[in-house]
N, C-alpha and C positions, 0 to 999 in steps of 0.2 A: 504494501500500500506504501511503504513512503519511499519508492522508486519509481512510481504511479505518478505521485503527487510532484515530487521535483522533475518530474519528463512535463507534467501537464503548466507547472507553471513558468516552463523554460518553454515551451510554444506557446504558452500567452506571451511573453515577452517577447518574441521573433514577432510572433503576427504584429503586437502595436509598436516594435521596432517599419518593421516594414511599411505596417496604416501611416506612419510618420515621417516616410519616404517624402521626399517631396516627385514630385509628376514628371517623368521624361517630357522634354522639352520636342514639341512636336517639331519633325521635320518641316524645313523649307520646302515651300507647294514653286516646283520651278512653274507649270502651268500659270497658276494665277500671277509668279511677279513677270511673266511675260505679257499677259494681259494690262498688269500693271506697267509695262517698259512701253507697250502701242500705245496705250491710250493716254499715260500722263505724260513719259520721257522723250519719247521718241520725237518728238518738233526739235529739241536741241542735239539728242544724244544718238540717233538712229534707231531703229527697232532691235538693233542687239548690240547698242552701247559699242559701236565701233569706230572707225576713223570719219568722225563728222567734222564737223569745222573745227580749228584749231585752237576757235577761243574756249572749247567746250571738252572738257576731260574724256578719253576714251576709258570704256569700265570696263570691259570685258576682261575677262582674268583677272581683277581688281577684287583684292578679299574680300570677304561678304561680311565679316564684322565689321572691316574701315569702313564701305562704302553705306553700313547702319546706322554707323557709329557717326558719318558725318550727317546722314538724311535725320537722324533727330536732333541735330546739332542747327543743322538749318531750320529745320521746325521750333523749336526756342528761341532759336535767337544767339543762342552761340557762339555758330558762326553767321557771319554778316553778311545775305545775297538776299535783296527784294523780291526778284523770282526765282528762288529755291525753297524761300521761306513761302511764299508762295505753292508752290508746288506737293514738297514735302507736308504741309499745313493740310493737306487732304489726304494725307497715309495715317495707316494708324501702323503699329507699330508692325502690326504680324504684315502688314501690306511693304514694309520697310527689310524684313528679313526676307521677303517673298524674292523682292527684286533687286535685292542685296544677291539672294542664293544664285536669282535666273543670270545674271552678270557675271558672277563670277566663274560658272559653269561652262563661259564661252573662252576661247583660247585667243588672245591678242592676234592680232597681225604684227609683223615686224613693223619698225620706223625703221629711220634717217634721219644724219646729222645734216643740218642742210649747211655750215659754214664750216669750213674744213681747216680753216682757220685760230677757229678758237677750239677744238675739240681737243689738241694736246692739252691745252691751259683745263680744259672740263675733266679731260680723264685723272690731272696729276687732282686737281680740287676733290673729285668725286675719289680715288682712290688713296688719298695720303692729305686730305684739309690742309689747311693754312700756318703751319707752325708758329710766327711770328704775331698771330693776331689771332691768336687760340680757335680758328675754325675747323670742328673737327670732320674727320672724312665721311663722306655721304655715305660709303661704303657699311662704316662702321653701322650703321642704323641700316640701311638702303639695302644690307647683303651688295656684296660684288660685281652680280649681275643683275642686280636693282627690281630680285624679286621680292623683295620689303621684306617684313614679318606681318606675318596675319595680326589684324587688330590695331596692332602699335602703331605701323608703320607700313605707309604704301607701295605699291609697286609702281615701282618708277618706268622700266624696264618698255622703252617705245611713248612713251608719252609725247602727245605735241609737244613741242618743246614750246611756244606760242604760252600755253598753258602753263607750263611748269613755269617761266619766266614770269609770267603776270601772275601767278599762285607766292615766287621767293619777293617779288614787289610790293605783293600787300603784305605778308610780315612784318618786311622792313621798314615798311609806313604805319606801319598800328590796326591797318584797315580789314588784316585778317588776324584772328587774333583767339584763337581756340588752340592753339599751341605756343605754347612756354619759351620750348625746346626752341623751335622754329624762329621763332622770333627773334629769340637772341642769337641765333647762327647769322641768319638773314642780314640783321643789323649790320654785322662786321666785313658784309659784304660791296663790292661796288659793283655798278652796273657790266663793266665788263666780266666780271668771272661768273654772277648771277645768267646771265650770255651765256656763258660755258660750259657753262657747268649743266644748264635746261638742255641745248645742243648737245653734249655728250649723251644724256638719258634717253636723249629718244632713238638713239640707233643701237644703244643695249639690249643685246640680247642672251 
């Protein structure tokens, strides 16, 4: 009887533990994400997030967690962009996860550097930083091949150089404020260095 009571007590504790475990997060629905992309995002980012206008980012192959985070920050106003605030404002957290997963599931097409004269400087900064101004190597966070680190640091490889340059300038000027780390780094860079890094990452593979 004593053994049976111990077993029963153990089973009760196990059942309680299972009941208290958080439910597993639902997997993103790529079909719903595609529908959101088509209905909300396609005008600026194309239906699949591919190489549209250089003023807008390529979303194909970007980390889903990073994209969802940016959409949430556009919606909350932490990342300032009136157009994106309006677009993200229509999306629920589930919509954001679904559309982010949809874009992440696509393979980005390779890009190319435009200014050969700046590529060497861009590579030097990307891989080694600028020591005398304490500018760290971009590769330290975004990885040597530009793949980035999910959620924390975006994929840069193949991104439009115009868009990357605009974002670095926005960090430097204080227009974009959702990364203190990038604000501090961009503040130390001049126009030529920003342009060089932006052009170099466009051709990363």
